[in-house]
mmCIF entry with sequence, helices, sheets and N, C-alpha, C, O atoms, coordinates in Angstrom:
data_MODEL
# 
_entry.id   MODEL 
# 
_entity.id                         1 
_entity.type                       polymer 
_entity.pdbx_number_of_molecules   1 
# 
_entity_poly.entity_id                      1 
_entity_poly.type                           'polypeptide(L)' 
_entity_poly.nstd_linkage                   no 
_entity_poly.nstd_monomer                   no 
_entity_poly.pdbx_seq_one_letter_code       MTDRILRLLRPTVKPLPDAVLDRAYQTAAGTAIQLGDRVREMNRWRDDYAARTGRAA 
_entity_poly.pdbx_seq_one_letter_code_can   MTDRILRLLRPTVKPLPDAVLDRAYQTAAGTAIQLGDRVREMNRWRDDYAARTGRAA 
_entity_poly.pdbx_strand_id                 A 
# 
loop_
_entity_poly_seq.entity_id 
_entity_poly_seq.num 
_entity_poly_seq.mon_id 
_entity_poly_seq.hetero 
1 1  MET n 
1 2  THR n 
1 3  ASP n 
1 4  ARG n 
1 5  ILE n 
1 6  LEU n 
1 7  ARG n 
1 8  LEU n 
1 9  LEU n 
1 10 ARG n 
1 11 PRO n 
1 12 THR n 
1 13 VAL n 
1 14 LYS n 
1 15 PRO n 
1 16 LEU n 
1 17 PRO n 
1 18 ASP n 
1 19 ALA n 
1 20 VAL n 
1 21 LEU n 
1 22 ASP n 
1 23 ARG n 
1 24 ALA n 
1 25 TYR n 
1 26 GLN n 
1 27 THR n 
1 28 ALA n 
1 29 ALA n 
1 30 GLY n 
1 31 THR n 
1 32 ALA n 
1 33 ILE n 
1 34 GLN n 
1 35 LEU n 
1 36 GLY n 
1 37 ASP n 
1 38 ARG n 
1 39 VAL n 
1 40 ARG n 
1 41 GLU n 
1 42 MET n 
1 43 ASN n 
1 44 ARG n 
1 45 TRP n 
1 46 ARG n 
1 47 ASP n 
1 48 ASP n 
1 49 TYR n 
1 50 ALA n 
1 51 ALA n 
1 52 ARG n 
1 53 THR n 
1 54 GLY n 
1 55 ARG n 
1 56 ALA n 
1 57 ALA n 
# 
_struct_asym.id          A 
_struct_asym.entity_id   1 
# 
loop_
_struct_conf.conf_type_id 
_struct_conf.id 
_struct_conf.pdbx_PDB_helix_id 
_struct_conf.beg_label_comp_id 
_struct_conf.beg_label_asym_id 
_struct_conf.beg_label_seq_id 
_struct_conf.pdbx_beg_PDB_ins_code 
_struct_conf.end_label_comp_id 
_struct_conf.end_label_asym_id 
_struct_conf.end_label_seq_id 
_struct_conf.pdbx_end_PDB_ins_code 
_struct_conf.beg_auth_comp_id 
_struct_conf.beg_auth_asym_id 
_struct_conf.beg_auth_seq_id 
_struct_conf.end_auth_comp_id 
_struct_conf.end_auth_asym_id 
_struct_conf.end_auth_seq_id 
_struct_conf.pdbx_PDB_helix_class 
_struct_conf.details 
_struct_conf.pdbx_PDB_helix_length 
HELX_P HELX_P1 AA1 THR A 2  ? LEU A 9  ? THR A 2  LEU A 9  1 ? 8  
HELX_P HELX_P2 AA2 ALA A 19 ? THR A 53 ? ALA A 19 THR A 53 1 ? 35 
# 
_struct_conf_type.id          HELX_P 
_struct_conf_type.criteria    ? 
_struct_conf_type.reference   ? 
# 
loop_
_atom_site.group_PDB 
_atom_site.id 
_atom_site.type_symbol 
_atom_site.label_atom_id 
_atom_site.label_alt_id 
_atom_site.label_comp_id 
_atom_site.label_asym_id 
_atom_site.label_entity_id 
_atom_site.label_seq_id 
_atom_site.pdbx_PDB_ins_code 
_atom_site.Cartn_x 
_atom_site.Cartn_y 
_atom_site.Cartn_z 
_atom_site.occupancy 
_atom_site.B_iso_or_equiv 
_atom_site.pdbx_formal_charge 
_atom_site.auth_seq_id 
_atom_site.auth_comp_id 
_atom_site.auth_asym_id 
_atom_site.auth_atom_id 
_atom_site.pdbx_PDB_model_num 
ATOM 1   N N  . MET A 1 1  ? 102.439 84.652  98.865  1.00 0.00 ? 1  MET A N  1 
ATOM 2   C CA . MET A 1 1  ? 102.762 83.353  98.092  1.00 0.00 ? 1  MET A CA 1 
ATOM 3   C C  . MET A 1 1  ? 102.947 82.251  99.076  1.00 0.00 ? 1  MET A C  1 
ATOM 4   O O  . MET A 1 1  ? 102.381 81.164  98.952  1.00 0.00 ? 1  MET A O  1 
ATOM 5   N N  . THR A 1 2  ? 103.847 82.586  100.177 1.00 0.00 ? 2  THR A N  1 
ATOM 6   C CA . THR A 1 2  ? 104.091 81.462  101.123 1.00 0.00 ? 2  THR A CA 1 
ATOM 7   C C  . THR A 1 2  ? 102.863 81.047  101.831 1.00 0.00 ? 2  THR A C  1 
ATOM 8   O O  . THR A 1 2  ? 102.686 79.853  102.072 1.00 0.00 ? 2  THR A O  1 
ATOM 9   N N  . ASP A 1 3  ? 101.932 82.014  102.211 1.00 0.00 ? 3  ASP A N  1 
ATOM 10  C CA . ASP A 1 3  ? 100.690 81.545  102.903 1.00 0.00 ? 3  ASP A CA 1 
ATOM 11  C C  . ASP A 1 3  ? 99.843  80.617  101.995 1.00 0.00 ? 3  ASP A C  1 
ATOM 12  O O  . ASP A 1 3  ? 99.149  79.739  102.507 1.00 0.00 ? 3  ASP A O  1 
ATOM 13  N N  . ARG A 1 4  ? 99.887  80.786  100.766 1.00 0.00 ? 4  ARG A N  1 
ATOM 14  C CA . ARG A 1 4  ? 99.080  80.008  99.796  1.00 0.00 ? 4  ARG A CA 1 
ATOM 15  C C  . ARG A 1 4  ? 99.643  78.731  99.685  1.00 0.00 ? 4  ARG A C  1 
ATOM 16  O O  . ARG A 1 4  ? 98.904  77.749  99.600  1.00 0.00 ? 4  ARG A O  1 
ATOM 17  N N  . ILE A 1 5  ? 100.972 78.616  99.674  1.00 0.00 ? 5  ILE A N  1 
ATOM 18  C CA . ILE A 1 5  ? 101.619 77.223  99.611  1.00 0.00 ? 5  ILE A CA 1 
ATOM 19  C C  . ILE A 1 5  ? 101.380 76.525  100.954 1.00 0.00 ? 5  ILE A C  1 
ATOM 20  O O  . ILE A 1 5  ? 101.056 75.338  100.918 1.00 0.00 ? 5  ILE A O  1 
ATOM 21  N N  . LEU A 1 6  ? 101.503 77.118  102.091 1.00 0.00 ? 6  LEU A N  1 
ATOM 22  C CA . LEU A 1 6  ? 101.221 76.507  103.366 1.00 0.00 ? 6  LEU A CA 1 
ATOM 23  C C  . LEU A 1 6  ? 99.751  76.004  103.386 1.00 0.00 ? 6  LEU A C  1 
ATOM 24  O O  . LEU A 1 6  ? 99.511  74.870  103.801 1.00 0.00 ? 6  LEU A O  1 
ATOM 25  N N  . ARG A 1 7  ? 98.787  76.805  102.957 1.00 0.00 ? 7  ARG A N  1 
ATOM 26  C CA . ARG A 1 7  ? 97.388  76.460  102.936 1.00 0.00 ? 7  ARG A CA 1 
ATOM 27  C C  . ARG A 1 7  ? 97.292  75.207  102.101 1.00 0.00 ? 7  ARG A C  1 
ATOM 28  O O  . ARG A 1 7  ? 96.642  74.266  102.558 1.00 0.00 ? 7  ARG A O  1 
ATOM 29  N N  . LEU A 1 8  ? 97.867  75.102  100.942 1.00 0.00 ? 8  LEU A N  1 
ATOM 30  C CA . LEU A 1 8  ? 97.750  73.831  100.184 1.00 0.00 ? 8  LEU A CA 1 
ATOM 31  C C  . LEU A 1 8  ? 98.343  72.563  100.856 1.00 0.00 ? 8  LEU A C  1 
ATOM 32  O O  . LEU A 1 8  ? 97.844  71.452  100.678 1.00 0.00 ? 8  LEU A O  1 
ATOM 33  N N  . LEU A 1 9  ? 99.376  72.770  101.595 1.00 0.00 ? 9  LEU A N  1 
ATOM 34  C CA . LEU A 1 9  ? 100.004 71.724  102.195 1.00 0.00 ? 9  LEU A CA 1 
ATOM 35  C C  . LEU A 1 9  ? 99.202  71.207  103.555 1.00 0.00 ? 9  LEU A C  1 
ATOM 36  O O  . LEU A 1 9  ? 99.304  70.070  104.015 1.00 0.00 ? 9  LEU A O  1 
ATOM 37  N N  . ARG A 1 10 ? 98.454  72.183  104.058 1.00 0.00 ? 10 ARG A N  1 
ATOM 38  C CA . ARG A 1 10 ? 97.653  71.905  105.377 1.00 0.00 ? 10 ARG A CA 1 
ATOM 39  C C  . ARG A 1 10 ? 96.206  72.028  105.094 1.00 0.00 ? 10 ARG A C  1 
ATOM 40  O O  . ARG A 1 10 ? 95.620  73.064  105.407 1.00 0.00 ? 10 ARG A O  1 
ATOM 41  N N  . PRO A 1 11 ? 95.622  71.101  104.558 1.00 0.00 ? 11 PRO A N  1 
ATOM 42  C CA . PRO A 1 11 ? 94.128  71.259  104.233 1.00 0.00 ? 11 PRO A CA 1 
ATOM 43  C C  . PRO A 1 11 ? 93.380  71.504  105.721 1.00 0.00 ? 11 PRO A C  1 
ATOM 44  O O  . PRO A 1 11 ? 93.695  70.893  106.743 1.00 0.00 ? 11 PRO A O  1 
ATOM 45  N N  . THR A 1 12 ? 92.437  72.417  105.640 1.00 0.00 ? 12 THR A N  1 
ATOM 46  C CA . THR A 1 12 ? 91.895  72.737  106.927 1.00 0.00 ? 12 THR A CA 1 
ATOM 47  C C  . THR A 1 12 ? 90.507  72.062  106.925 1.00 0.00 ? 12 THR A C  1 
ATOM 48  O O  . THR A 1 12 ? 89.902  72.008  107.996 1.00 0.00 ? 12 THR A O  1 
ATOM 49  N N  . VAL A 1 13 ? 89.936  71.527  105.776 1.00 0.00 ? 13 VAL A N  1 
ATOM 50  C CA . VAL A 1 13 ? 88.664  70.859  105.732 1.00 0.00 ? 13 VAL A CA 1 
ATOM 51  C C  . VAL A 1 13 ? 89.040  69.353  105.736 1.00 0.00 ? 13 VAL A C  1 
ATOM 52  O O  . VAL A 1 13 ? 90.058  68.968  105.162 1.00 0.00 ? 13 VAL A O  1 
ATOM 53  N N  . LYS A 1 14 ? 88.125  68.422  106.456 1.00 0.00 ? 14 LYS A N  1 
ATOM 54  C CA . LYS A 1 14 ? 88.214  67.044  106.361 1.00 0.00 ? 14 LYS A CA 1 
ATOM 55  C C  . LYS A 1 14 ? 87.977  66.572  105.046 1.00 0.00 ? 14 LYS A C  1 
ATOM 56  O O  . LYS A 1 14 ? 87.125  67.096  104.327 1.00 0.00 ? 14 LYS A O  1 
ATOM 57  N N  . PRO A 1 15 ? 88.721  65.554  104.664 1.00 0.00 ? 15 PRO A N  1 
ATOM 58  C CA . PRO A 1 15 ? 88.406  65.013  103.260 1.00 0.00 ? 15 PRO A CA 1 
ATOM 59  C C  . PRO A 1 15 ? 86.928  64.448  103.197 1.00 0.00 ? 15 PRO A C  1 
ATOM 60  O O  . PRO A 1 15 ? 86.398  63.929  104.179 1.00 0.00 ? 15 PRO A O  1 
ATOM 61  N N  . LEU A 1 16 ? 86.298  64.588  101.960 1.00 0.00 ? 16 LEU A N  1 
ATOM 62  C CA . LEU A 1 16 ? 85.026  64.173  101.818 1.00 0.00 ? 16 LEU A CA 1 
ATOM 63  C C  . LEU A 1 16 ? 85.112  62.566  101.817 1.00 0.00 ? 16 LEU A C  1 
ATOM 64  O O  . LEU A 1 16 ? 86.158  62.023  101.462 1.00 0.00 ? 16 LEU A O  1 
ATOM 65  N N  . PRO A 1 17 ? 84.002  61.820  102.220 1.00 0.00 ? 17 PRO A N  1 
ATOM 66  C CA . PRO A 1 17 ? 83.905  60.445  102.237 1.00 0.00 ? 17 PRO A CA 1 
ATOM 67  C C  . PRO A 1 17 ? 84.209  59.804  100.858 1.00 0.00 ? 17 PRO A C  1 
ATOM 68  O O  . PRO A 1 17 ? 84.801  58.725  100.819 1.00 0.00 ? 17 PRO A O  1 
ATOM 69  N N  . ASP A 1 18 ? 83.829  60.422  99.756  1.00 0.00 ? 18 ASP A N  1 
ATOM 70  C CA . ASP A 1 18 ? 84.035  59.830  98.540  1.00 0.00 ? 18 ASP A CA 1 
ATOM 71  C C  . ASP A 1 18 ? 85.305  60.335  97.909  1.00 0.00 ? 18 ASP A C  1 
ATOM 72  O O  . ASP A 1 18 ? 85.471  61.537  97.707  1.00 0.00 ? 18 ASP A O  1 
ATOM 73  N N  . ALA A 1 19 ? 86.183  59.442  97.604  1.00 0.00 ? 19 ALA A N  1 
ATOM 74  C CA . ALA A 1 19 ? 87.530  59.822  97.080  1.00 0.00 ? 19 ALA A CA 1 
ATOM 75  C C  . ALA A 1 19 ? 87.453  60.686  95.795  1.00 0.00 ? 19 ALA A C  1 
ATOM 76  O O  . ALA A 1 19 ? 88.182  61.659  95.604  1.00 0.00 ? 19 ALA A O  1 
ATOM 77  N N  . VAL A 1 20 ? 86.500  60.243  94.925  1.00 0.00 ? 20 VAL A N  1 
ATOM 78  C CA . VAL A 1 20 ? 86.379  61.010  93.709  1.00 0.00 ? 20 VAL A CA 1 
ATOM 79  C C  . VAL A 1 20 ? 85.882  62.344  93.778  1.00 0.00 ? 20 VAL A C  1 
ATOM 80  O O  . VAL A 1 20 ? 86.272  63.206  92.991  1.00 0.00 ? 20 VAL A O  1 
ATOM 81  N N  . LEU A 1 21 ? 84.937  62.592  94.790  1.00 0.00 ? 21 LEU A N  1 
ATOM 82  C CA . LEU A 1 21 ? 84.356  63.978  95.151  1.00 0.00 ? 21 LEU A CA 1 
ATOM 83  C C  . LEU A 1 21 ? 85.408  64.849  95.736  1.00 0.00 ? 21 LEU A C  1 
ATOM 84  O O  . LEU A 1 21 ? 85.500  66.055  95.510  1.00 0.00 ? 21 LEU A O  1 
ATOM 85  N N  . ASP A 1 22 ? 86.216  64.138  96.522  1.00 0.00 ? 22 ASP A N  1 
ATOM 86  C CA . ASP A 1 22 ? 87.262  64.870  97.320  1.00 0.00 ? 22 ASP A CA 1 
ATOM 87  C C  . ASP A 1 22 ? 88.333  65.368  96.362  1.00 0.00 ? 22 ASP A C  1 
ATOM 88  O O  . ASP A 1 22 ? 88.777  66.508  96.499  1.00 0.00 ? 22 ASP A O  1 
ATOM 89  N N  . ARG A 1 23 ? 88.768  64.558  95.394  1.00 0.00 ? 23 ARG A N  1 
ATOM 90  C CA . ARG A 1 23 ? 89.718  64.938  94.451  1.00 0.00 ? 23 ARG A CA 1 
ATOM 91  C C  . ARG A 1 23 ? 89.175  66.152  93.473  1.00 0.00 ? 23 ARG A C  1 
ATOM 92  O O  . ARG A 1 23 ? 89.912  67.058  93.085  1.00 0.00 ? 23 ARG A O  1 
ATOM 93  N N  . ALA A 1 24 ? 87.826  66.041  93.145  1.00 0.00 ? 24 ALA A N  1 
ATOM 94  C CA . ALA A 1 24 ? 87.251  67.105  92.370  1.00 0.00 ? 24 ALA A CA 1 
ATOM 95  C C  . ALA A 1 24 ? 87.115  68.292  93.046  1.00 0.00 ? 24 ALA A C  1 
ATOM 96  O O  . ALA A 1 24 ? 87.269  69.329  92.401  1.00 0.00 ? 24 ALA A O  1 
ATOM 97  N N  . TYR A 1 25 ? 86.806  68.359  94.457  1.00 0.00 ? 25 TYR A N  1 
ATOM 98  C CA . TYR A 1 25 ? 86.715  69.493  95.239  1.00 0.00 ? 25 TYR A CA 1 
ATOM 99  C C  . TYR A 1 25 ? 88.122  70.119  95.351  1.00 0.00 ? 25 TYR A C  1 
ATOM 100 O O  . TYR A 1 25 ? 88.211  71.339  95.210  1.00 0.00 ? 25 TYR A O  1 
ATOM 101 N N  . GLN A 1 26 ? 89.176  69.420  95.580  1.00 0.00 ? 26 GLN A N  1 
ATOM 102 C CA . GLN A 1 26 ? 90.430  69.862  95.664  1.00 0.00 ? 26 GLN A CA 1 
ATOM 103 C C  . GLN A 1 26 ? 90.923  70.548  94.340  1.00 0.00 ? 26 GLN A C  1 
ATOM 104 O O  . GLN A 1 26 ? 91.499  71.635  94.373  1.00 0.00 ? 26 GLN A O  1 
ATOM 105 N N  . THR A 1 27 ? 90.677  69.885  93.204  1.00 0.00 ? 27 THR A N  1 
ATOM 106 C CA . THR A 1 27 ? 91.000  70.480  91.970  1.00 0.00 ? 27 THR A CA 1 
ATOM 107 C C  . THR A 1 27 ? 90.213  71.818  91.740  1.00 0.00 ? 27 THR A C  1 
ATOM 108 O O  . THR A 1 27 ? 90.777  72.771  91.203  1.00 0.00 ? 27 THR A O  1 
ATOM 109 N N  . ALA A 1 28 ? 89.003  71.878  92.119  1.00 0.00 ? 28 ALA A N  1 
ATOM 110 C CA . ALA A 1 28 ? 88.220  73.118  91.833  1.00 0.00 ? 28 ALA A CA 1 
ATOM 111 C C  . ALA A 1 28 ? 88.675  74.137  92.778  1.00 0.00 ? 28 ALA A C  1 
ATOM 112 O O  . ALA A 1 28 ? 88.632  75.301  92.379  1.00 0.00 ? 28 ALA A O  1 
ATOM 113 N N  . ALA A 1 29 ? 89.110  73.902  93.981  1.00 0.00 ? 29 ALA A N  1 
ATOM 114 C CA . ALA A 1 29 ? 89.540  74.872  94.891  1.00 0.00 ? 29 ALA A CA 1 
ATOM 115 C C  . ALA A 1 29 ? 90.972  75.402  94.433  1.00 0.00 ? 29 ALA A C  1 
ATOM 116 O O  . ALA A 1 29 ? 91.315  76.579  94.549  1.00 0.00 ? 29 ALA A O  1 
ATOM 117 N N  . GLY A 1 30 ? 91.791  74.355  93.881  1.00 0.00 ? 30 GLY A N  1 
ATOM 118 C CA . GLY A 1 30 ? 93.177  74.791  93.316  1.00 0.00 ? 30 GLY A CA 1 
ATOM 119 C C  . GLY A 1 30 ? 92.895  75.838  92.102  1.00 0.00 ? 30 GLY A C  1 
ATOM 120 O O  . GLY A 1 30 ? 93.531  76.883  91.964  1.00 0.00 ? 30 GLY A O  1 
ATOM 121 N N  . THR A 1 31 ? 91.917  75.432  91.300  1.00 0.00 ? 31 THR A N  1 
ATOM 122 C CA . THR A 1 31 ? 91.660  76.257  90.202  1.00 0.00 ? 31 THR A CA 1 
ATOM 123 C C  . THR A 1 31 ? 91.050  77.651  90.550  1.00 0.00 ? 31 THR A C  1 
ATOM 124 O O  . THR A 1 31 ? 91.320  78.654  89.888  1.00 0.00 ? 31 THR A O  1 
ATOM 125 N N  . ALA A 1 32 ? 90.302  77.655  91.512  1.00 0.00 ? 32 ALA A N  1 
ATOM 126 C CA . ALA A 1 32 ? 89.782  79.060  92.010  1.00 0.00 ? 32 ALA A CA 1 
ATOM 127 C C  . ALA A 1 32 ? 90.981  79.932  92.551  1.00 0.00 ? 32 ALA A C  1 
ATOM 128 O O  . ALA A 1 32 ? 91.061  81.134  92.298  1.00 0.00 ? 32 ALA A O  1 
ATOM 129 N N  . ILE A 1 33 ? 91.847  79.296  93.260  1.00 0.00 ? 33 ILE A N  1 
ATOM 130 C CA . ILE A 1 33 ? 92.999  80.080  93.859  1.00 0.00 ? 33 ILE A CA 1 
ATOM 131 C C  . ILE A 1 33 ? 93.835  80.639  92.627  1.00 0.00 ? 33 ILE A C  1 
ATOM 132 O O  . ILE A 1 33 ? 94.167  81.824  92.603  1.00 0.00 ? 33 ILE A O  1 
ATOM 133 N N  . GLN A 1 34 ? 94.156  79.779  91.629  1.00 0.00 ? 34 GLN A N  1 
ATOM 134 C CA . GLN A 1 34 ? 94.937  80.099  90.393  1.00 0.00 ? 34 GLN A CA 1 
ATOM 135 C C  . GLN A 1 34 ? 94.216  81.304  89.688  1.00 0.00 ? 34 GLN A C  1 
ATOM 136 O O  . GLN A 1 34 ? 94.880  82.292  89.373  1.00 0.00 ? 34 GLN A O  1 
ATOM 137 N N  . LEU A 1 35 ? 92.870  81.238  89.435  1.00 0.00 ? 35 LEU A N  1 
ATOM 138 C CA . LEU A 1 35 ? 92.182  82.289  88.719  1.00 0.00 ? 35 LEU A CA 1 
ATOM 139 C C  . LEU A 1 35 ? 92.150  83.568  89.581  1.00 0.00 ? 35 LEU A C  1 
ATOM 140 O O  . LEU A 1 35 ? 92.249  84.683  89.069  1.00 0.00 ? 35 LEU A O  1 
ATOM 141 N N  . GLY A 1 36 ? 92.012  83.372  90.881  1.00 0.00 ? 36 GLY A N  1 
ATOM 142 C CA . GLY A 1 36 ? 92.025  84.596  91.676  1.00 0.00 ? 36 GLY A CA 1 
ATOM 143 C C  . GLY A 1 36 ? 93.493  85.257  91.689  1.00 0.00 ? 36 GLY A C  1 
ATOM 144 O O  . GLY A 1 36 ? 93.613  86.476  91.814  1.00 0.00 ? 36 GLY A O  1 
ATOM 145 N N  . ASP A 1 37 ? 94.516  84.471  91.566  1.00 0.00 ? 37 ASP A N  1 
ATOM 146 C CA . ASP A 1 37 ? 95.786  85.166  91.444  1.00 0.00 ? 37 ASP A CA 1 
ATOM 147 C C  . ASP A 1 37 ? 96.014  85.660  90.120  1.00 0.00 ? 37 ASP A C  1 
ATOM 148 O O  . ASP A 1 37 ? 96.798  86.599  89.982  1.00 0.00 ? 37 ASP A O  1 
ATOM 149 N N  . ARG A 1 38 ? 95.382  85.110  89.029  1.00 0.00 ? 38 ARG A N  1 
ATOM 150 C CA . ARG A 1 38 ? 95.548  85.710  87.786  1.00 0.00 ? 38 ARG A CA 1 
ATOM 151 C C  . ARG A 1 38 ? 94.917  87.041  87.626  1.00 0.00 ? 38 ARG A C  1 
ATOM 152 O O  . ARG A 1 38 ? 95.449  87.982  87.037  1.00 0.00 ? 38 ARG A O  1 
ATOM 153 N N  . VAL A 1 39 ? 93.686  87.063  88.220  1.00 0.00 ? 39 VAL A N  1 
ATOM 154 C CA . VAL A 1 39 ? 92.879  88.285  88.226  1.00 0.00 ? 39 VAL A CA 1 
ATOM 155 C C  . VAL A 1 39 ? 93.693  89.481  88.999  1.00 0.00 ? 39 VAL A C  1 
ATOM 156 O O  . VAL A 1 39 ? 93.867  90.605  88.528  1.00 0.00 ? 39 VAL A O  1 
ATOM 157 N N  . ARG A 1 40 ? 94.118  89.064  90.166  1.00 0.00 ? 40 ARG A N  1 
ATOM 158 C CA . ARG A 1 40 ? 95.086  90.069  90.921  1.00 0.00 ? 40 ARG A CA 1 
ATOM 159 C C  . ARG A 1 40 ? 96.120  90.576  90.129  1.00 0.00 ? 40 ARG A C  1 
ATOM 160 O O  . ARG A 1 40 ? 96.326  91.788  90.074  1.00 0.00 ? 40 ARG A O  1 
ATOM 161 N N  . GLU A 1 41 ? 96.848  89.689  89.455  1.00 0.00 ? 41 GLU A N  1 
ATOM 162 C CA . GLU A 1 41 ? 97.992  90.043  88.648  1.00 0.00 ? 41 GLU A CA 1 
ATOM 163 C C  . GLU A 1 41 ? 97.490  90.965  87.411  1.00 0.00 ? 41 GLU A C  1 
ATOM 164 O O  . GLU A 1 41 ? 98.122  91.974  87.097  1.00 0.00 ? 41 GLU A O  1 
ATOM 165 N N  . MET A 1 42 ? 96.423  90.596  86.790  1.00 0.00 ? 42 MET A N  1 
ATOM 166 C CA . MET A 1 42 ? 96.005  91.401  85.670  1.00 0.00 ? 42 MET A CA 1 
ATOM 167 C C  . MET A 1 42 ? 95.438  92.819  86.222  1.00 0.00 ? 42 MET A C  1 
ATOM 168 O O  . MET A 1 42 ? 95.556  93.788  85.472  1.00 0.00 ? 42 MET A O  1 
ATOM 169 N N  . ASN A 1 43 ? 94.886  92.979  87.376  1.00 0.00 ? 43 ASN A N  1 
ATOM 170 C CA . ASN A 1 43 ? 94.542  94.328  87.967  1.00 0.00 ? 43 ASN A CA 1 
ATOM 171 C C  . ASN A 1 43 ? 95.688  95.021  88.236  1.00 0.00 ? 43 ASN A C  1 
ATOM 172 O O  . ASN A 1 43 ? 95.741  96.217  87.947  1.00 0.00 ? 43 ASN A O  1 
ATOM 173 N N  . ARG A 1 44 ? 96.760  94.374  88.823  1.00 0.00 ? 44 ARG A N  1 
ATOM 174 C CA . ARG A 1 44 ? 97.988  95.162  89.194  1.00 0.00 ? 44 ARG A CA 1 
ATOM 175 C C  . ARG A 1 44 ? 98.585  95.690  87.964  1.00 0.00 ? 44 ARG A C  1 
ATOM 176 O O  . ARG A 1 44 ? 98.978  96.856  87.941  1.00 0.00 ? 44 ARG A O  1 
ATOM 177 N N  . TRP A 1 45 ? 98.696  94.852  86.835  1.00 0.00 ? 45 TRP A N  1 
ATOM 178 C CA . TRP A 1 45 ? 99.225  95.277  85.663  1.00 0.00 ? 45 TRP A CA 1 
ATOM 179 C C  . TRP A 1 45 ? 98.522  96.405  85.027  1.00 0.00 ? 45 TRP A C  1 
ATOM 180 O O  . TRP A 1 45 ? 99.175  97.284  84.465  1.00 0.00 ? 45 TRP A O  1 
ATOM 181 N N  . ARG A 1 46 ? 97.101  96.443  85.082  1.00 0.00 ? 46 ARG A N  1 
ATOM 182 C CA . ARG A 1 46 ? 96.259  97.448  84.527  1.00 0.00 ? 46 ARG A CA 1 
ATOM 183 C C  . ARG A 1 46 ? 96.461  98.762  85.313  1.00 0.00 ? 46 ARG A C  1 
ATOM 184 O O  . ARG A 1 46 ? 96.556  99.851  84.748  1.00 0.00 ? 46 ARG A O  1 
ATOM 185 N N  . ASP A 1 47 ? 96.520  98.598  86.610  1.00 0.00 ? 47 ASP A N  1 
ATOM 186 C CA . ASP A 1 47 ? 96.732  99.844  87.454  1.00 0.00 ? 47 ASP A CA 1 
ATOM 187 C C  . ASP A 1 47 ? 98.107  100.484 87.186  1.00 0.00 ? 47 ASP A C  1 
ATOM 188 O O  . ASP A 1 47 ? 98.266  101.703 87.108  1.00 0.00 ? 47 ASP A O  1 
ATOM 189 N N  . ASP A 1 48 ? 99.128  99.536  87.046  1.00 0.00 ? 48 ASP A N  1 
ATOM 190 C CA . ASP A 1 48 ? 100.464 100.072 86.778  1.00 0.00 ? 48 ASP A CA 1 
ATOM 191 C C  . ASP A 1 48 ? 100.538 100.773 85.420  1.00 0.00 ? 48 ASP A C  1 
ATOM 192 O O  . ASP A 1 48 ? 101.161 101.823 85.262  1.00 0.00 ? 48 ASP A O  1 
ATOM 193 N N  . TYR A 1 49 ? 99.859  100.130 84.431  1.00 0.00 ? 49 TYR A N  1 
ATOM 194 C CA . TYR A 1 49 ? 99.890  100.775 83.104  1.00 0.00 ? 49 TYR A CA 1 
ATOM 195 C C  . TYR A 1 49 ? 99.209  102.131 83.062  1.00 0.00 ? 49 TYR A C  1 
ATOM 196 O O  . TYR A 1 49 ? 99.654  103.121 82.482  1.00 0.00 ? 49 TYR A O  1 
ATOM 197 N N  . ALA A 1 50 ? 98.019  102.051 83.782  1.00 0.00 ? 50 ALA A N  1 
ATOM 198 C CA . ALA A 1 50 ? 97.175  103.415 83.680  1.00 0.00 ? 50 ALA A CA 1 
ATOM 199 C C  . ALA A 1 50 ? 98.144  104.535 84.476  1.00 0.00 ? 50 ALA A C  1 
ATOM 200 O O  . ALA A 1 50 ? 98.207  105.699 84.081  1.00 0.00 ? 50 ALA A O  1 
ATOM 201 N N  . ALA A 1 51 ? 98.786  104.117 85.476  1.00 0.00 ? 51 ALA A N  1 
ATOM 202 C CA . ALA A 1 51 ? 99.685  105.188 86.099  1.00 0.00 ? 51 ALA A CA 1 
ATOM 203 C C  . ALA A 1 51 ? 100.795 105.656 85.222  1.00 0.00 ? 51 ALA A C  1 
ATOM 204 O O  . ALA A 1 51 ? 101.107 106.847 85.198  1.00 0.00 ? 51 ALA A O  1 
ATOM 205 N N  . ARG A 1 52 ? 101.401 104.760 84.502  1.00 0.00 ? 52 ARG A N  1 
ATOM 206 C CA . ARG A 1 52 ? 102.558 105.103 83.537  1.00 0.00 ? 52 ARG A CA 1 
ATOM 207 C C  . ARG A 1 52 ? 102.096 105.885 82.464  1.00 0.00 ? 52 ARG A C  1 
ATOM 208 O O  . ARG A 1 52 ? 102.833 106.780 82.050  1.00 0.00 ? 52 ARG A O  1 
ATOM 209 N N  . THR A 1 53 ? 100.835 105.667 81.868  1.00 0.00 ? 53 THR A N  1 
ATOM 210 C CA . THR A 1 53 ? 100.430 106.452 80.723  1.00 0.00 ? 53 THR A CA 1 
ATOM 211 C C  . THR A 1 53 ? 99.575  107.632 81.032  1.00 0.00 ? 53 THR A C  1 
ATOM 212 O O  . THR A 1 53 ? 99.041  108.318 80.160  1.00 0.00 ? 53 THR A O  1 
ATOM 213 N N  . GLY A 1 54 ? 99.471  107.838 82.329  1.00 0.00 ? 54 GLY A N  1 
ATOM 214 C CA . GLY A 1 54 ? 98.724  108.994 82.783  1.00 0.00 ? 54 GLY A CA 1 
ATOM 215 C C  . GLY A 1 54 ? 97.143  108.967 82.696  1.00 0.00 ? 54 GLY A C  1 
ATOM 216 O O  . GLY A 1 54 ? 96.469  109.997 82.701  1.00 0.00 ? 54 GLY A O  1 
ATOM 217 N N  . ARG A 1 55 ? 96.628  107.720 82.617  1.00 0.00 ? 55 ARG A N  1 
ATOM 218 C CA . ARG A 1 55 ? 95.210  107.546 82.380  1.00 0.00 ? 55 ARG A CA 1 
ATOM 219 C C  . ARG A 1 55 ? 94.572  107.015 83.632  1.00 0.00 ? 55 ARG A C  1 
ATOM 220 O O  . ARG A 1 55 ? 93.601  106.261 83.584  1.00 0.00 ? 55 ARG A O  1 
ATOM 221 N N  . ALA A 1 56 ? 95.132  107.420 84.769  1.00 0.00 ? 56 ALA A N  1 
ATOM 222 C CA . ALA A 1 56 ? 94.513  106.810 86.054  1.00 0.00 ? 56 ALA A CA 1 
ATOM 223 C C  . ALA A 1 56 ? 93.164  107.406 86.283  1.00 0.00 ? 56 ALA A C  1 
ATOM 224 O O  . ALA A 1 56 ? 92.954  108.616 86.198  1.00 0.00 ? 56 ALA A O  1 
ATOM 225 N N  . ALA A 1 57 ? 92.262  106.523 86.574  1.00 0.00 ? 57 ALA A N  1 
ATOM 226 C CA . ALA A 1 57 ? 90.912  106.875 86.719  1.00 0.00 ? 57 ALA A CA 1 
ATOM 227 C C  . ALA A 1 57 ? 90.590  107.426 88.062  1.00 0.00 ? 57 ALA A C  1 
ATOM 228 O O  . ALA A 1 57 ? 89.440  107.777 88.326  1.00 0.00 ? 57 ALA A O  1 
# 
């Protein structure tokens, strides 16, 4: 989680010349990060549930 926060505070890519496109890019990148976190959380929950119920594949 700390690495993610630091990456958000220190952008590694130069800003795009158009401010509107740059903001749209930053929003899309943030959304992709959030969705990836959500998928990892659901996968962890699914694996833990499978282990608890004895249905591990």
